[in-house]
C-alpha positions as CSV (number, residue, x, y, z in Angstrom):
1,X,-1.1,-18.8,-30.4
2,X,0.3,-16.2,-33.2
3,X,-0.1,-13.1,-32.2
4,X,-0.2,-9.4,-33.7
5,X,1.4,-6.5,-31.9
6,X,0.9,-2.6,-32.6
7,X,3.1,-0.4,-31.3
8,X,3.0,3.2,-30.5
9,X,-1.1,4.0,-32.0
10,X,-1.7,6.8,-31.2
11,X,-4.8,7.3,-29.9
12,X,-6.7,10.9,-29.3
13,X,-8.2,12.2,-26.5
14,X,-10.9,15.1,-26.2
15,X,-8.4,17.9,-26.1
16,X,-6.3,16.5,-29.3
17,X,-3.5,15.3,-27.0
18,X,-2.9,11.7,-28.5
19,X,-1.4,8.8,-26.2
20,X,0.9,6.3,-27.3
21,X,-1.1,2.6,-27.2
22,X,0.1,-1.2,-28.0
23,X,-2.3,-3.0,-29.6
24,X,-1.7,-7.3,-28.4
25,X,-4.2,-9.3,-30.4
26,X,-4.7,-12.6,-31.6
27,X,-3.9,-13.3,-35.7
28,X,-6.8,-14.7,-36.5
29,X,-9.8,-12.4,-37.3
30,X,-13.1,-11.8,-35.6
31,X,-14.0,-9.8,-32.6
32,X,-12.5,-10.3,-29.2
33,X,-13.3,-8.1,-25.4
34,X,-10.6,-5.5,-24.8
35,X,-8.7,-5.9,-21.7
36,X,-7.0,-2.0,-21.1
37,X,-4.1,-1.7,-18.8
38,X,-2.8,2.5,-18.6
39,X,1.0,2.7,-16.9
40,X,2.8,5.5,-16.3
41,X,6.3,3.2,-16.0
42,X,6.8,2.6,-20.3
43,X,5.1,0.6,-21.6
44,X,7.7,-1.4,-23.3
45,X,9.9,-0.7,-20.9
46,X,11.9,2.0,-23.3
47,X,13.7,3.3,-20.7
48,X,14.7,0.7,-17.9
49,X,15.4,1.5,-14.5
50,X,18.1,-0.7,-12.7
51,X,17.1,-3.8,-11.9
52,X,13.5,-3.8,-14.2
53,X,15.0,-5.1,-17.1
54,X,14.6,-8.8,-16.2
55,X,11.2,-8.2,-14.0
56,X,9.4,-7.2,-17.7
57,X,6.6,-6.1,-15.1
58,X,4.2,-3.8,-16.8
59,X,1.9,-6.3,-19.0
60,X,2.7,-9.4,-16.8
61,X,3.0,-8.5,-13.0
62,X,-0.3,-10.2,-12.5
63,X,-1.4,-11.9,-15.4
64,X,0.4,-14.3,-18.3
65,X,0.0,-12.0,-21.2
66,X,0.5,-15.3,-23.7
67,X,-2.4,-17.2,-21.6
68,X,-4.8,-14.0,-22.1
69,X,-4.3,-13.7,-25.6
70,X,-5.1,-17.5,-26.1
71,X,-7.9,-16.6,-23.8
72,X,-9.5,-14.9,-26.8
73,X,-8.8,-11.1,-25.2
74,X,-7.5,-8.2,-27.2
75,X,-4.7,-6.6,-24.6
76,X,-4.1,-2.7,-24.8
77,X,-1.5,-1.1,-23.1
78,X,-1.0,2.7,-23.2
79,X,1.5,5.4,-21.9
80,X,-0.6,8.0,-20.0
81,X,-0.3,11.0,-20.9
82,X,2.9,12.7,-20.8
83,X,5.1,9.4,-20.0
84,X,7.5,8.0,-22.4
85,X,5.8,7.7,-26.3
86,X,2.8,9.8,-25.6
87,X,2.1,13.6,-25.6
88,X,1.2,15.7,-22.9
89,X,2.5,17.2,-19.6
90,X,2.5,14.7,-17.3
91,X,0.4,15.8,-13.8
92,X,0.1,12.6,-11.0
93,X,-3.0,11.2,-11.2
94,X,-5.7,14.2,-12.5
95,X,-5.8,13.3,-16.3
96,X,-7.2,9.9,-15.3
97,X,-10.5,9.9,-15.7
98,X,-11.3,11.9,-18.7
99,X,-8.6,10.3,-20.7
100,X,-9.2,6.2,-19.5
101,X,-13.0,7.3,-20.6
102,X,-11.8,8.3,-24.2
103,X,-9.6,5.5,-24.6
104,X,-12.2,3.4,-23.2
105,X,-14.6,4.5,-26.0
106,X,-12.0,4.4,-28.8
107,X,-11.2,0.8,-27.5
108,X,-15.1,0.0,-27.6
109,X,-15.6,1.1,-31.2
110,X,-12.1,-0.8,-32.9
111,X,-12.9,-3.1,-36.0
112,X,-11.3,-6.3,-33.4
113,X,-13.6,-5.2,-30.6
114,X,-16.7,-6.3,-29.6
115,X,-17.3,-3.4,-27.6
116,X,-17.0,-5.0,-24.2
117,X,-13.9,-3.3,-22.2
118,X,-12.3,-4.7,-19.1
119,X,-9.5,-3.0,-17.0
120,X,-6.4,-4.4,-15.0
121,X,-3.6,-3.7,-13.4
122,X,-1.7,-2.6,-9.9
123,X,-0.6,0.1,-8.1
124,X,-1.1,3.2,-10.5
125,X,-2.6,1.1,-13.4
126,X,-4.8,0.3,-10.7
127,X,-5.8,3.8,-9.7
128,X,-6.5,4.5,-13.5
129,X,-9.2,2.1,-13.4
130,X,-10.8,3.9,-10.7
131,X,-10.5,7.5,-12.3
132,X,-12.1,5.9,-15.7
133,X,-14.6,4.0,-13.9
134,X,-16.0,7.5,-11.9
135,X,-16.6,8.7,-15.6
136,X,-19.0,5.6,-16.2
137,X,-18.1,5.1,-19.5
138,X,-20.7,2.7,-21.6
139,X,-18.2,0.1,-22.5
140,X,-16.5,-0.4,-19.6
141,X,-17.7,-3.5,-18.0
142,X,-15.6,-4.6,-15.0
143,X,-12.2,-4.1,-13.3
144,X,-10.0,-5.8,-11.3
145,X,-7.6,-3.2,-9.7
146,X,-4.7,-4.3,-7.5
147,X,-3.1,-2.5,-4.4
148,X,-3.7,1.4,-5.3
149,X,-4.8,4.2,-3.4
150,X,-8.8,4.6,-2.2
151,X,-9.8,6.4,-5.2
152,X,-7.6,7.7,-7.7
153,X,-5.0,9.4,-6.3
154,X,-2.1,9.5,-3.4
155,X,-2.1,10.8,-0.5
156,X,1.7,8.9,1.0
157,X,0.8,9.6,4.3
158,X,0.1,7.5,7.5
159,X,-1.5,8.7,10.8
160,X,0.2,12.2,9.8
161,X,3.3,10.7,9.1
162,X,5.1,10.8,6.0
163,X,5.7,7.6,3.5
164,X,9.2,8.5,3.1
165,X,10.9,5.6,1.9
166,X,8.4,4.3,-0.7
167,X,7.7,8.6,-1.6
168,X,11.0,9.3,-2.2
169,X,12.0,6.7,-4.4
170,X,8.6,6.0,-6.1
171,X,8.5,10.2,-7.4
172,X,12.4,10.1,-8.1
173,X,13.3,6.9,-9.5
174,X,9.9,6.2,-11.5
175,X,8.6,10.0,-12.9
176,X,11.8,12.4,-12.0
177,X,13.7,10.5,-14.4
178,X,11.0,10.2,-17.2
179,X,10.5,13.6,-16.6
180,X,14.5,15.2,-16.9
181,X,14.7,13.2,-20.5
182,X,11.9,15.1,-21.6
183,X,13.3,18.5,-20.8
184,X,16.2,17.2,-22.0
185,X,14.8,16.4,-25.7
186,X,12.9,19.8,-25.1
187,X,15.6,21.4,-24.1
188,X,14.8,22.7,-20.8
189,X,17.5,20.8,-18.8
190,X,21.1,19.4,-19.7
191,X,21.9,15.7,-19.7
192,X,24.5,16.6,-16.2
193,X,21.0,17.4,-14.7
194,X,19.4,13.5,-15.3
195,X,23.0,12.4,-14.6
196,X,22.9,13.8,-10.9
197,X,19.3,12.7,-10.8
198,X,20.2,8.8,-11.8
199,X,23.2,9.0,-9.1
200,X,20.8,10.7,-6.4
201,X,18.5,7.5,-7.2
202,X,21.0,5.3,-6.7
203,X,22.1,6.8,-3.6
204,X,18.9,5.7,-1.1
205,X,20.8,6.1,2.2
206,X,21.4,9.8,1.8
207,X,19.1,10.7,0.6
208,X,16.6,9.5,3.1
209,X,18.7,11.0,5.5
210,X,19.0,14.4,3.9
211,X,18.2,17.3,5.7
212,X,15.7,19.1,5.6
213,X,13.3,16.7,3.9
214,X,11.9,19.7,0.6
215,X,15.9,20.3,0.1
216,X,14.8,19.0,-3.2
217,X,16.4,21.1,-6.1
218,X,16.2,18.1,-8.9
219,X,12.8,17.8,-7.6
220,X,12.0,20.6,-7.6
221,X,12.6,20.9,-11.5
222,X,11.5,17.3,-12.4
223,X,8.5,16.9,-9.9
224,X,7.4,19.4,-8.4
225,X,4.4,17.7,-6.9
226,X,6.5,15.8,-4.3
227,X,7.3,19.2,-2.9
228,X,3.5,20.2,-2.6
229,X,3.1,16.8,-1.0
230,X,5.6,17.5,1.6
231,X,3.9,21.3,2.2
232,X,0.5,19.7,3.1
233,X,1.1,17.0,5.7
234,X,-2.6,17.8,7.0
235,X,-5.6,17.0,4.9
236,X,-6.4,20.4,3.8
237,X,-7.8,21.7,0.1
238,X,-4.7,20.4,-1.5
239,X,-5.9,16.9,-1.6
240,X,-9.9,17.5,-2.2
241,X,-8.5,16.9,-5.9
242,X,-7.7,13.4,-5.8
243,X,-10.2,12.6,-3.2
244,X,-13.3,13.1,-4.8
245,X,-16.2,13.0,-1.8
246,X,-18.7,11.5,-4.5
247,X,-16.4,8.7,-5.4
248,X,-18.0,5.7,-4.3
249,X,-21.9,6.8,-5.6
250,X,-20.2,6.9,-9.0
251,X,-19.0,3.6,-9.3
252,X,-21.3,1.2,-11.2
253,X,-19.6,-1.9,-12.6
254,X,-18.1,-4.8,-11.0
255,X,-14.7,-4.9,-9.3
256,X,-12.5,-7.5,-8.3
257,X,-9.9,-6.0,-5.8
258,X,-6.8,-7.7,-4.9
259,X,-4.2,-7.0,-2.3
260,X,-1.6,-8.4,-0.1
261,X,-1.3,-8.4,3.7
262,X,2.2,-6.5,3.6
263,X,1.0,-4.1,0.8
264,X,1.1,-0.7,1.7
265,X,-2.1,0.1,0.4
266,X,-4.0,-2.3,1.9
267,X,-5.6,-0.1,4.3
268,X,-7.1,1.7,0.7
269,X,-8.0,-1.3,-0.8
270,X,-10.2,-2.8,2.3
271,X,-11.8,0.6,3.3
272,X,-12.7,1.0,-0.5
273,X,-13.8,-2.7,-0.9
274,X,-16.0,-2.0,2.6
275,X,-17.4,1.8,1.6
276,X,-18.4,0.2,-2.3
277,X,-20.2,-2.5,-0.3
278,X,-22.6,-0.3,1.2
279,X,-22.3,3.0,-1.1
280,X,-21.7,2.1,-4.5
281,X,-24.2,4.1,-7.2
282,X,-26.3,0.7,-8.2
283,X,-27.4,-2.5,-6.1
284,X,-25.9,-4.1,-8.9
285,X,-22.7,-2.9,-7.9
286,X,-22.6,-3.1,-4.6
287,X,-23.6,-6.9,-4.9
288,X,-20.8,-7.5,-7.2
289,X,-17.7,-5.9,-5.1
290,X,-15.2,-8.4,-4.5
291,X,-11.8,-8.8,-2.4
292,X,-9.0,-10.9,-3.1
293,X,-5.6,-10.4,-0.1
294,X,-2.6,-12.9,-0.5
295,X,0.6,-12.9,1.3
296,X,1.9,-10.1,-0.9
297,X,3.9,-7.2,-0.1
298,X,3.7,-4.2,-2.7
299,X,4.2,-5.6,-6.6
300,X,5.4,-8.5,-4.9
301,X,2.9,-11.7,-6.4
302,X,6.2,-13.3,-8.5
303,X,9.6,-13.2,-5.9
304,X,8.3,-13.1,-2.5
305,X,10.9,-13.0,0.0
306,X,13.9,-13.6,1.4
307,X,13.3,-15.3,4.4
308,X,9.3,-16.4,4.5
309,X,7.4,-18.8,2.1
310,X,4.1,-19.2,2.4
311,X,2.2,-22.6,1.0
312,X,3.5,-26.0,0.0
313,X,6.8,-24.9,-1.5
314,X,6.2,-21.2,-1.1
315,X,4.3,-21.5,-4.2
316,X,1.6,-18.7,-3.1
317,X,4.8,-16.1,-3.2
318,X,6.4,-17.4,-6.6
319,X,5.4,-17.1,-10.1
320,X,2.8,-20.2,-10.1
321,X,0.9,-17.0,-8.2
322,X,1.0,-15.3,-11.3
323,X,-0.5,-18.0,-12.7
324,X,-2.8,-18.8,-9.9
325,X,-3.9,-15.0,-10.3
326,X,-4.5,-15.2,-14.2
327,X,-6.6,-18.3,-13.9
328,X,-9.1,-16.0,-10.9
329,X,-8.9,-12.7,-13.3
330,X,-9.6,-14.4,-16.6
331,X,-12.6,-16.2,-15.0
332,X,-13.8,-12.1,-13.8
333,X,-13.4,-11.6,-17.2
334,X,-15.0,-14.5,-18.9
335,X,-18.2,-13.5,-17.2
336,X,-18.5,-9.7,-17.4
337,X,-17.4,-9.4,-21.0
338,X,-18.0,-12.6,-22.4
339,X,-21.2,-13.1,-20.7
340,X,-20.1,-17.2,-19.4
341,X,-22.0,-18.7,-16.8
342,X,-18.9,-19.8,-14.7
343,X,-20.4,-18.9,-10.9
344,X,-18.4,-15.6,-10.4
345,X,-22.0,-14.2,-9.2
346,X,-22.5,-16.8,-6.5
347,X,-18.7,-16.6,-5.1
348,X,-18.6,-15.7,-1.5
349,X,-17.0,-12.2,-1.9
350,X,-14.4,-12.2,0.1
351,X,-11.0,-14.4,-0.7
352,X,-8.2,-14.0,2.0
353,X,-5.3,-15.9,2.9
354,X,-4.6,-16.9,6.1
355,X,-0.9,-17.1,7.2
356,X,0.3,-19.4,10.1
357,X,-1.5,-22.5,8.4
358,X,-0.9,-21.2,5.3
359,X,-4.1,-21.5,3.4
360,X,-6.7,-19.9,1.1
361,X,-10.1,-19.1,2.8
362,X,-13.1,-18.0,1.2
363,X,-15.2,-15.7,3.4
364,X,-18.7,-13.8,3.3
365,X,-17.5,-10.5,4.4
366,X,-14.9,-8.1,5.4
367,X,-14.4,-8.2,8.7
368,X,-15.6,-11.2,9.2
369,X,-19.1,-11.6,10.4
370,X,-18.3,-13.6,13.5
371,X,-15.3,-11.5,14.5
372,X,-14.6,-11.2,18.7
373,X,-12.7,-8.0,19.3
374,X,-10.8,-9.1,22.2
375,X,-8.2,-6.5,24.6
376,X,-4.7,-7.4,25.1
377,X,-3.2,-5.8,28.3
378,X,-0.2,-4.2,28.5
379,X,1.5,-5.1,31.8
380,X,5.1,-4.0,33.5
381,X,7.0,-3.2,36.3
382,X,8.2,-0.1,34.9
383,X,11.1,-2.2,32.3
384,X,9.1,-2.9,29.2
385,X,12.3,-1.7,27.1
386,X,13.4,-4.4,24.7
387,X,12.8,-8.1,24.2
388,X,14.6,-8.9,27.6
389,X,12.5,-6.5,29.9
390,X,9.7,-7.3,32.0
391,X,6.8,-5.7,29.2
392,X,3.5,-8.5,29.0
393,X,0.6,-8.8,27.2
394,X,-2.4,-10.1,28.9
395,X,-6.1,-10.6,28.6
396,X,-6.6,-9.1,32.3
397,X,-6.6,-5.4,32.9
398,X,-4.1,-3.7,34.6
399,X,-4.9,-2.7,38.2
400,X,-2.0,-1.1,39.7
401,X,-0.3,2.1,38.4
402,X,2.4,1.7,35.9
403,X,4.5,3.0,33.4
404,X,7.0,2.3,30.7
405,X,9.7,5.1,29.6
406,X,11.5,5.1,26.6
407,X,13.6,8.4,25.3
408,X,13.0,8.8,21.0
409,X,16.3,10.6,19.8
410,X,15.3,11.6,16.1
411,X,19.1,11.7,15.3
412,X,18.8,7.5,16.4
413,X,15.4,6.7,14.9
414,X,14.6,2.5,15.0
415,X,15.6,1.6,12.0
416,X,12.3,-0.1,9.1
417,X,13.5,-3.9,9.4
418,X,13.0,-5.0,5.4
419,X,14.8,-8.0,5.8
420,X,17.5,-7.2,3.5
421,X,20.8,-5.1,3.5
422,X,19.6,-3.6,0.0
423,X,19.5,0.0,0.6
424,X,16.4,0.1,-2.3
425,X,14.5,-1.7,0.2
426,X,14.6,-0.4,3.5
427,X,11.2,1.3,3.6
428,X,9.6,-2.1,2.2
429,X,7.5,-4.1,4.6
430,X,7.1,-7.6,4.7
431,X,6.7,-11.0,7.1
432,X,11.1,-9.8,8.5
433,X,12.0,-10.9,11.7
434,X,12.3,-7.8,14.1
435,X,15.0,-9.4,16.6
436,X,17.1,-7.0,15.6
437,X,15.3,-3.8,16.5
438,X,13.7,-5.6,19.8
439,X,17.6,-4.7,21.4
440,X,17.1,-1.0,21.1
441,X,16.1,0.5,24.7
442,X,13.9,3.0,23.0
443,X,11.7,-0.1,21.5
444,X,8.6,-1.7,24.5
445,X,8.1,-5.2,23.8
446,X,5.0,-6.8,25.2
447,X,4.8,-10.5,25.1
448,X,2.0,-13.0,25.5
449,X,3.0,-16.5,27.6
450,X,4.2,-19.1,24.5
451,X,-0.2,-19.8,23.7
452,X,-0.9,-23.6,24.8
453,X,-3.3,-23.6,21.4
454,X,-3.3,-21.7,18.5
455,X,-5.2,-18.5,18.0
456,X,-6.4,-17.0,14.8
457,X,-6.3,-12.9,14.4
458,X,-7.8,-12.3,11.5
459,X,-9.1,-8.6,10.4
460,X,-8.7,-4.8,11.6
461,X,-5.8,-3.8,14.5
462,X,-6.4,-1.0,16.4
463,X,-3.7,0.3,19.4
464,X,-4.8,2.7,22.8
465,X,-2.3,4.0,24.5
466,X,-2.2,6.3,27.0
467,X,0.8,8.3,26.8
468,X,2.4,11.7,27.7
469,X,5.7,13.1,25.9
470,X,8.0,15.8,26.8
471,X,7.8,17.1,23.6
472,X,5.1,19.1,21.9
473,X,4.9,17.1,19.3
474,X,6.5,13.3,18.9
475,X,5.3,10.1,16.7
476,X,4.0,6.7,18.6
477,X,4.6,3.4,16.5
478,X,3.4,-0.2,16.9
479,X,3.9,-3.7,15.7
480,X,2.3,-6.4,15.9
481,X,4.9,-9.3,15.9
482,X,4.6,-13.6,15.6
483,X,7.2,-14.6,17.8
484,X,8.2,-18.1,17.1
485,X,9.8,-20.7,18.9
486,X,13.0,-20.5,17.8
487,X,12.9,-16.5,18.6
488,X,12.0,-15.3,15.3
489,X,9.7,-12.2,15.5
490,X,8.0,-11.9,12.1
491,X,6.4,-8.8,11.4
492,X,2.9,-8.9,10.9
493,X,1.2,-5.2,10.7
494,X,2.1,-1.8,12.1
495,X,1.0,1.3,12.3
496,X,1.4,5.5,13.4
497,X,0.2,8.4,14.7
498,X,1.8,11.9,14.6
499,X,0.5,13.1,17.9
500,X,-0.2,16.8,16.5
501,X,-2.9,14.6,13.9
502,X,-4.5,12.5,17.3
503,X,-8.3,14.7,16.6
504,X,-8.0,15.3,13.3
505,X,-5.8,14.7,10.4
506,X,-7.1,18.1,9.0
507,X,-6.4,20.2,12.3
508,X,-3.3,19.4,13.8
509,X,-3.1,20.4,17.7
510,X,0.2,20.1,19.8
511,X,1.1,18.2,23.0
512,X,1.1,19.9,26.2
513,X,4.0,18.4,27.3
514,X,3.6,15.5,30.1
515,X,0.0,15.3,29.9
516,X,-1.4,12.3,29.4
517,X,-3.7,11.5,25.5
518,X,-5.6,8.6,24.6
519,X,-4.6,7.9,21.3
520,X,-5.8,5.5,18.9
521,X,-3.5,3.7,16.5
522,X,-4.7,2.3,13.9
523,X,-2.8,-1.5,13.3
524,X,-4.2,-1.7,9.4
525,X,-5.2,-5.6,9.3
526,X,-3.6,-9.2,8.7
527,X,-5.1,-13.0,8.7
528,X,-2.9,-14.9,11.1
529,X,-2.6,-18.2,13.7
530,X,-0.2,-17.7,16.1
531,X,0.4,-21.6,16.2
532,X,0.7,-23.4,19.7
533,X,4.4,-22.5,21.6
534,X,4.4,-18.9,19.9
535,X,4.0,-16.0,21.7
536,X,1.7,-12.9,20.5
537,X,4.1,-9.5,20.6
538,X,3.3,-5.7,20.4
539,X,5.7,-3.8,19.6
540,X,6.0,0.2,20.7
541,X,8.4,3.0,19.4
542,X,8.4,6.3,18.4
543,X,9.9,5.5,14.9
544,X,10.0,3.4,12.2
545,X,12.6,5.0,9.7
546,X,12.6,5.2,6.0
547,X,9.4,4.1,6.3
548,X,8.0,6.6,8.3
549,X,9.8,10.4,7.8
550,X,11.5,10.9,11.7
551,X,9.2,13.4,13.9
552,X,11.3,16.3,15.2
553,X,9.6,16.5,18.4
554,X,9.9,20.7,17.8
555,X,6.5,20.8,17.2
556,X,7.3,22.6,13.5
557,X,7.1,21.8,10.0
558,X,8.7,18.5,9.5
559,X,9.7,18.5,6.3
560,X,11.8,21.7,6.8
561,X,13.5,20.3,9.8
562,X,16.8,20.7,10.4
563,X,19.6,18.4,12.6
564,X,19.9,21.1,14.7
565,X,15.7,21.6,14.9
566,X,15.6,17.9,16.4
567,X,14.8,17.5,20.0
568,X,14.8,14.3,21.9
569,X,11.8,13.3,23.4
570,X,11.0,11.4,26.5
571,X,7.8,9.5,26.1
572,X,5.8,7.6,28.8
573,X,3.2,4.7,28.5
574,X,0.8,4.3,30.8
575,X,-0.6,1.2,31.9
576,X,-3.1,1.1,34.8
577,X,-7.1,0.9,35.9
578,X,-7.2,4.4,35.0
579,X,-5.2,4.3,31.8
580,X,-5.7,1.0,31.0
581,X,-3.2,0.7,27.2
582,X,-4.4,-2.0,24.7
583,X,-4.2,-3.7,21.7
584,X,-7.6,-5.0,20.6
585,X,-6.8,-8.4,18.3
586,X,-9.6,-9.5,16.0
587,X,-10.4,-13.3,17.4
588,X,-11.9,-15.6,15.2
589,X,-13.0,-18.6,17.4
590,X,-14.3,-22.0,14.8
591,X,-15.0,-25.6,15.4
592,X,-12.5,-27.5,14.4
């Protein structure tokens, strides 16, 4: 099909600022529904970052553009306020509600539009959908947000620990560089400032290790909000505009959420889905919340992992995944924007990919209604350190007192195992082999015996630890690992808790040294069948760097800590009748 492309149409917002907008539509005359994607990453890749040139991600990351046009839609792609060809000042997240609503109203009024508008896209482009939907524009009929923060604003902390690699590389590479270009054009910065920033962007290992974390003079000029994030680790008033309390009640349209088992925003996607099923602004919207979770990490539908594929010939993580998602999304929009009776309303609302057996499955709800939450208890004779220790993971509770001890030194943190030696990927999560870190004495390993029968673990996981520390503050981390018969230790999901936030993310409380506390660590969610002959393994430590910032153990402000502020901590994990440390697994048992 022939396509007409109109570039950089300047669409006015209510305050007079104009946003650059590209239009992709069939050459034949006629009115068609509109699919809108609003992005901060340069809609036409005018200034591609290293590695992005060949990926052409912005429009086709999870939908095939040509197929969408052939299916009878107009695609509208827009640079958000203050980014690339658009006017205005960029401030993350906060302008997206009104700008999104204004753009939707404009698209609905165009001569090539039927007045029916949908939105799609992932990450920030998913966030823009939720923000626009909160405004309840009349023309917006359905959305497909993928892999994005909860309510249209990011809180880059998990369990109180800053997601360092993700936040730093995202802000400096994707946002600060463009702002610096804009400042050079306006005479507010010098070209050498951009050169210095780009050198810093390329030197990821040095950047994540640089101390203190808030010593970022280049970002102070180009992305001051990053320093604000570091200055507000707790959920205080600073974050309120990014997390509106009435978010769920303001959503009144159908939404198909797409996420991945290894996505950084999986927790947000699942919580939002569950909250909207219960409290969306209309019964119609509550019924028509749908969810898809595949074997993907963030924005990684096409390229898969370096050492793991899923499904026949790895088709579930490959270019074919984009075709599959195109089919699913077109079917969604065909129903809600064209009125086709294709069965969408009658579909089971949840579709998940179950790893291990590598199968897609339709379900009635999340978590699955037939989930059995079973405790697996920690056992050892006091030497669970390393994979060669005596740590066991058993379904029987311990009777005798026991503990495992390790030293966490923030000068030598446990490295994030990303499955690649590319330093730009060191903060990534995926089904990567953890065998290397399991040789460290500061990693406790608790393993089941080889399974006689397969065990399905699908749902949210919680780690309950009875722990103490010699320090006033420290972190506790956990990983669920699928151990293959050949020894490959494949990570499924992980979590972290900064001990000062054990009671509240808003009101930190330091530890009393050597006092035993009951700690609850969210390990996220997964769907995996541990096959016969495999082992279920739990790893416990106090660092996962650079996925998360290092805790200096001093009890002071983490972002301001220097190397001389680092204090080694002796951490103890108790397991006994009095202190039954345990991993709570969501077990699915079905005949056949």
